[in-house]
C-alpha positions in Angstrom: 97.1 79.8 115.3 98.7 76.9 113.5 101.3 76.0 116.3 98.0 75.5 118.6 96.4 73.2 115.7 99.9 71.5 115.3 99.4 70.8 119.3 95.9 69.3 119.2 96.4 67.5 116.3 99.7 65.7 117.4 97.0 64.2 120.7 95.0 62.8 118.0 92.0 65.9 118.8 92.4 67.5 115.3 90.9 65.3 112.4 93.4 65.1 109.4 89.9 66.8 107.1 89.5 69.3 109.6 93.7 70.2 109.1 92.5 70.2 105.5 89.8 72.4 105.4 91.2 75.3 108.0 94.5 75.0 105.6 92.4 75.9 102.4 91.0 78.8 104.6 94.2 80.2 104.9 95.2 80.0 101.7 91.3 81.3 100.9 92.3 84.3 103.5 96.5 84.8 102.0 97.6 83.6 105.2 100.3 81.4 103.6 103.1 80.7 105.9 100.9 79.7 108.3 98.8 77.5 105.5 101.8 76.5 104.9 103.1 75.2 107.9 100.5 73.1 108.7 100.5 71.0 105.2 103.9 70.0 106.0 103.7 68.6 109.2 101.2 66.8 108.0 103.4 65.6 105.1 106.4 65.0 107.5 103.6 63.0 110.5 103.7 59.6 109.3 100.0 58.8 110.8 98.5 61.5 108.2 98.5 60.2 104.2 98.9 63.6 102.1 96.1 63.5 99.3 97.5 64.6 95.5 95.7 67.5 96.1 97.4 68.4 99.0 101.3 67.9 97.1 99.1 71.0 94.8 98.4 73.0 97.8 102.4 72.7 99.1 104.3 73.2 95.9 101.4 76.3 95.7 102.6 77.9 98.8 106.4 77.3 97.8 105.8 79.6 94.9 103.9 82.0 97.2 106.7 81.7 99.9 110.0 81.0 99.1 112.0 80.9 95.3 111.0 78.7 92.8 114.0 76.4 92.8 112.9 74.7 96.0 109.3 74.5 94.3 110.8 72.4 91.4 112.7 70.3 93.6 109.5 69.7 95.8 108.4 68.6 92.0 111.3 66.4 91.6 111.1 64.2 94.7 106.7 63.7 94.4 107.0 60.0 94.1 103.0 59.4 92.3 102.1 60.2 89.0 98.5 61.2 90.6 100.9 64.0 93.0 103.2 65.2 89.3 99.5 65.4 88.0 98.3 67.8 90.8 101.3 69.2 91.4 101.9 70.1 87.9 99.3 73.0 87.4 100.6 75.3 90.6 104.3 74.9 89.0 103.2 75.9 85.3 100.9 78.8 86.5 103.7 80.5 88.1 106.3 79.8 84.7 103.2 81.3 82.9 102.8 84.0 85.9 106.6 84.9 85.2 106.3 84.6 81.4 109.0 82.1 81.5 108.4 80.4 78.0 111.6 77.7 78.3 110.5 76.2 81.7 106.8 75.9 80.8 107.9 74.2 77.4 109.8 71.8 79.8 107.7 71.2 81.7 104.7 70.3 79.7 106.7 67.9 77.4 107.4 65.5 79.9 104.1 66.3 81.2 103.1 64.6 77.9 106.1 62.2 77.7 104.5 61.3 81.6 101.1 60.8 80.3 99.6 63.4 82.8 98.9 65.9 80.3 95.3 65.4 79.9 93.0 67.7 81.4 92.6 71.2 79.7 94.1 73.3 82.5 97.3 72.6 81.7 97.2 73.8 78.4 94.8 76.8 79.1 97.6 78.4 80.6 100.5 77.5 78.3 97.3 78.9 75.7 97.4 82.1 78.4 101.6 81.8 77.9 101.6 82.1 74.2 99.1 84.5 74.1 100.4 87.2 76.7 104.1 86.9 74.6 101.7 87.1 70.9 102.6 83.9 69.8 98.9 83.6 68.6 99.5 80.8 66.0 101.2 78.1 69.2 97.3 79.3 70.6 95.7 77.7 67.7 98.7 75.1 67.6 97.5 73.9 71.0 94.5 74.0 70.7 95.2 71.4 67.4 96.4 69.0 69.6 94.0 69.2 72.5 91.5 68.1 69.2 93.5 65.6 68.0 94.7 64.0 71.6 90.8 63.9 72.2 91.3 66.5 75.1 88.2 68.2 75.6 88.3 72.1 75.3 86.3 74.1 78.6 85.8 77.9 79.0 88.7 79.6 79.0 90.1 77.2 75.8 87.4 78.4 73.6 87.6 82.0 74.4 91.2 81.6 74.2 90.7 80.3 70.9 88.5 83.3 69.8 91.0 85.3 70.9 94.1 84.2 68.7 91.7 83.5 65.5 90.6 87.4 66.1 94.6 88.5 66.1 95.3 85.9 62.8 92.4 85.6 60.7 88.9 88.0 60.8 85.8 87.7 62.3 84.7 85.3 60.4 86.6 82.5 61.8 86.0 83.6 65.4 82.6 82.9 64.9 83.3 79.8 63.0 84.7 79.0 66.9 81.7 80.4 68.4 79.2 77.8 66.3 81.4 75.0 67.8 81.0 76.3 70.9 77.9 76.9 71.6 77.8 73.4 69.4 80.0 71.3 71.8 76.9 69.8 74.3 79.9 69.7 77.5 79.8 73.4 77.4 77.6 76.3 79.1 78.5 79.8 76.6 78.5 82.2 79.3 78.7 86.0 79.9 82.8 85.9 79.8 82.7 84.1 75.8 79.8 87.2 74.6 81.8 89.9 76.2 85.3 88.5 74.7 83.2 88.5 70.8 82.3 91.8 71.7 85.5 92.6 72.2 86.6 91.3 69.0 83.8 93.4 66.6 85.1 96.2 68.1 88.7 95.6 67.1 87.6 95.3 63.5 84.9 98.2 63.8 81.4 96.1 63.6 79.8 97.7 66.5 76.1 96.8 66.0 77.7 93.1 66.3 79.2 94.3 69.6 76.5 95.6 70.5 74.6 92.7 69.6 77.1 90.6 71.5 76.7 92.5 74.3 73.0 92.2 75.1 73.1 88.5 74.9 75.8 88.4 77.5 73.8 90.4 79.5 70.9 87.9 79.4 73.5 85.2 80.9 74.5 87.2 83.6 74.1 85.9 87.2 71.8 87.0 89.7 73.8 86.0 92.2 77.3 87.2 90.9 78.5 90.4 90.1 81.4 89.5 88.5 80.7 89.4 84.8 78.2 93.3 85.4 81.5 95.0 85.4 83.4 93.5 82.8 80.4 94.2 80.4 79.1 97.8 82.2 83.6 98.5 81.0 82.6 97.7 77.4 79.5 99.6 77.3 82.1 102.5 78.8 84.2 102.0 75.6 81.6 102.3 73.1 80.7 105.3 75.5 77.0 104.1 75.5 76.0 105.9 79.0 72.8 103.7 79.5 74.5 100.6 79.2 76.9 101.8 81.9 73.7 102.8 83.9 71.9 100.0 82.7 74.7 97.3 84.1 75.1 99.5 87.8 71.5 99.8 88.0 70.9 95.6 87.7 74.4 94.9 90.0 73.0 96.6 92.8 70.1 93.8 92.6 72.9 91.0 93.2 72.3 90.2 96.5 75.9 90.8 98.4 77.8 93.6 99.3 79.1 96.3 97.3 82.7 96.8 97.2 84.6 99.9 96.9 86.3 98.4 93.5 82.6 97.9 91.8 82.1 101.4 92.9 85.2 102.8 91.5 84.6 100.8 88.6 81.4 102.4 87.8 82.4 105.7 88.5 85.3 105.2 85.7 82.8 103.7 83.4 80.3 106.7 84.1 83.5 109.3 83.9 84.8 107.4 80.2 80.8 108.3 79.1 81.7 112.3 80.1 78.8 112.2 82.6 81.0 113.2 85.9 77.8 114.4 88.2 76.2 110.8 87.9 79.7 109.7 89.5 80.3 112.3 91.7 76.2 110.9 92.5 77.6 107.2 93.2 80.3 108.5 94.8 77.9 110.1 97.4 76.1 107.0 98.1 79.5 105.0 98.6 80.3 107.7 100.8 76.9 106.8 102.8 77.3 103.3 102.8 80.7 102.7 103.5 82.7 101.1 106.4 86.2 102.5 105.9 87.8 105.4 104.1 89.2 104.5 101.4 90.6 107.0 99.4 91.1 104.8 95.9 87.3 105.2 95.3 87.7 108.8 95.6 90.9 109.4 93.4 88.9 108.1 90.5 86.9 111.7 91.1 90.0 113.1 92.1 91.4 112.2 88.7 88.2 113.0 86.7 88.7 117.3 87.7 92.5 117.2 87.1 92.1 115.8 83.8 89.4 118.2 83.4 91.9 121.3 84.3 89.1 121.6 87.6 92.1 122.3 90.3 89.8 124.0 92.3 86.9 121.2 92.8 90.1 119.1 92.7 91.6 120.5 96.3 88.2 121.0 97.8 87.7 117.1 97.8 91.7 116.6 98.9 90.8 118.8 101.8 87.0 117.0 102.2 88.6 113.5 102.1 91.2 114.2 104.7 88.6 115.6 107.2 86.7 112.3 106.1 90.1 110.7 107.6 90.9 109.0 104.7 95.0 108.7 104.0 96.1 109.8 100.8 98.7 107.2 99.0 100.8 107.6 96.0 98.0 108.1 93.8 96.5 110.5 95.5 99.5 112.9 95.6 100.4 112.1 91.4 97.2 112.8 90.6 98.0 116.4 92.7 101.4 116.7 91.6 99.8 116.4 87.6 98.0 119.2 88.1 99.3 121.8 90.0 102.6 121.1 87.3 100.4 121.4 84.5 98.8 124.9 86.3 102.5 126.2 87.2 102.2 125.6 91.2 104.9 124.3 91.0 105.7 124.5 95.1 102.4 122.6 95.6 103.6 120.2 92.9 107.0 119.9 95.0 105.7 119.4 98.6 102.7 116.8 96.8 106.3 115.3 95.1 108.2 114.9 98.4 104.9 112.8 100.0 104.5 110.6 97.4 108.1 109.9 97.8 107.7 109.4 101.6 105.5 106.5 100.9 107.4 104.2 97.9 109.1 102.5 100.9 105.3 100.7 100.7 104.8 99.7 97.1 106.9 99.9 93.6 104.4 103.4 92.4 106.7 105.2 90.0 105.7 109.0 89.6 105.2 109.9 86.1 108.2 110.6 84.2 107.1 114.1 82.4 105.9 115.6 86.1 109.7 114.3 87.5 111.2 116.4 84.7 108.8 118.9 85.3 109.5 119.3 88.6 113.5 118.8 87.8 113.1 122.2 85.5 111.5 124.0 87.4 114.4 123.9 90.0 116.7 124.9 86.9 114.0 127.6 86.6 114.7 128.7 90.4 118.8 127.6 89.9 117.4 126.2 93.9 120.7 123.9 93.9 120.2 122.3 96.9 117.3 120.9 96.2 117.9 120.1 92.9 121.3 118.3 94.0 118.6 116.8 96.7 116.4 115.5 94.0 119.0 113.6 92.3 119.9 111.6 95.6 116.2 111.2 95.6 115.9 110.4 92.6 118.8 107.9 92.0 117.8 105.9 95.2 114.4 104.9 93.3 116.7 104.1 90.2 114.5 106.6 88.4 117.6 108.7 87.1 116.9 109.7 83.1 119.4 111.9 80.2 116.9 114.9 80.9 117.2 114.8 84.3 121.2 114.7 84.2 121.3 117.7 81.7 119.2 119.8 84.3 120.6 119.2 87.0 124.1 119.6 85.3 122.8 123.1 83.6 121.6 124.0 87.4 125.0 123.4 88.4 126.6 125.2 85.5 124.1 128.5 86.2 124.5 128.7 90.1 128.6 128.2 89.7 128.1 124.9 91.4 131.2 122.7 91.7 129.2 119.6 90.3 129.7 116.0 91.9 131.3 112.9 89.3 128.6 112.8 86.9 130.1 110.6 84.6 130.5 107.6 86.9 127.1 108.3 88.5 125.2 107.7 85.5 127.9 104.7 84.8 126.5 103.6 88.0 122.8 104.5 87.2 123.7 102.4 83.4 122.5 106.0 81.5 124.7 106.0 78.1 126.3 109.6 78.0 125.5 111.8 74.2 127.1 114.8 73.0 124.8 117.6 74.8 126.0 115.6 78.1 129.4 115.1 77.4 129.2 119.4 76.3 127.4 120.3 79.5 129.9 118.2 81.9 133.0 119.6 80.2 132.0 123.2 80.7 130.2 122.1 84.4 134.0 120.4 84.7 135.3 124.0 84.7 134.2 124.7 88.4 135.9 122.4 90.8 134.4 118.7 91.2 133.0 117.2 94.3 132.5 114.0 95.7 130.1 111.8 94.0 126.5 112.0 96.0 
């Protein structure tokens, strides 16, 4: 598609405005490679004059597709202050996401020296970084700087300020920030602020005030956007308010847009949290009747609830039912089942689920619960199953999830079965796991058996 567009642009058949529009759509669809191809071609073509927003888009795409040093080089070569100002945001956003405090602060200092840090969005990013690294006093320092420099605060700025006050001061200081926000004629205080306030009140144990803030947040929800409903519903669930959860769910269904799988998952999780699994099952049935594709993430919500309650028969029936419906189990499905079967000491089933879960690891970054991993190792130890224990260690080492208890368990298998162990000290050194006295003693005992080659 991108190649055809560029051919048309070379012949003068596609205007720069059309290329920009298509580039924006490709970015929205996360087709970053094609979007960058279009924008870099526009940049190389002399007949097109790129806007500062185009440079910002290019830098943002470079951070997504390439490495940060290339993005930094691109930023350094921008010749106009307008382009630097626009492109500074995606660069700073990358640093914030990576929690690279040093680079973020250095960039902000440069922008301030050049007089380019004049809008609240850059300062919001810095405050997010300080909050993420628990440096709440620095959030307050940023607010003071913005005020002294006459940089207007936006909704995000106020919300971050409120959260910082909650961490370093008290609820009264938070209420003072809210009062200032309400009196700011340039700010429309919405549901997000009152949700933030509710969470702060909950933290301080001011439950009645939290409910009052939530009811105000409800009144400010959009009749056209569903996002806020899920946030507020989750807070009601944390307060174990079943009626609040159901009220928000019913209200959200009136929003004229498709209810997504994530929306269904959210309300099911909330209903389970308030102890109404029956209502969660009814929501699940509604989702089934309306879904276009069977998304196993939704059924996993119920599966997890069944397992946590010890209802393994129901969990197994649901699992088989979803398979019949065409669902494809993901790593989370197998982890949930592994947990249930381990608790029930149905270890053969747990081992089989583990194998299926591990087979999916090349497609994701999931790592199983360490307690479950150790329970399966203990099963091989109890069974005296050297071959499976050996294979298990090999798989776990490839996944970089070996631990000291797992090595101890494997050594005990070697000793009990009188099977020669591999070179455990060398393996542990490679895995960067330190020996303790117990492991050293086990190695001495195991080494009375002939050492074999490393796994």
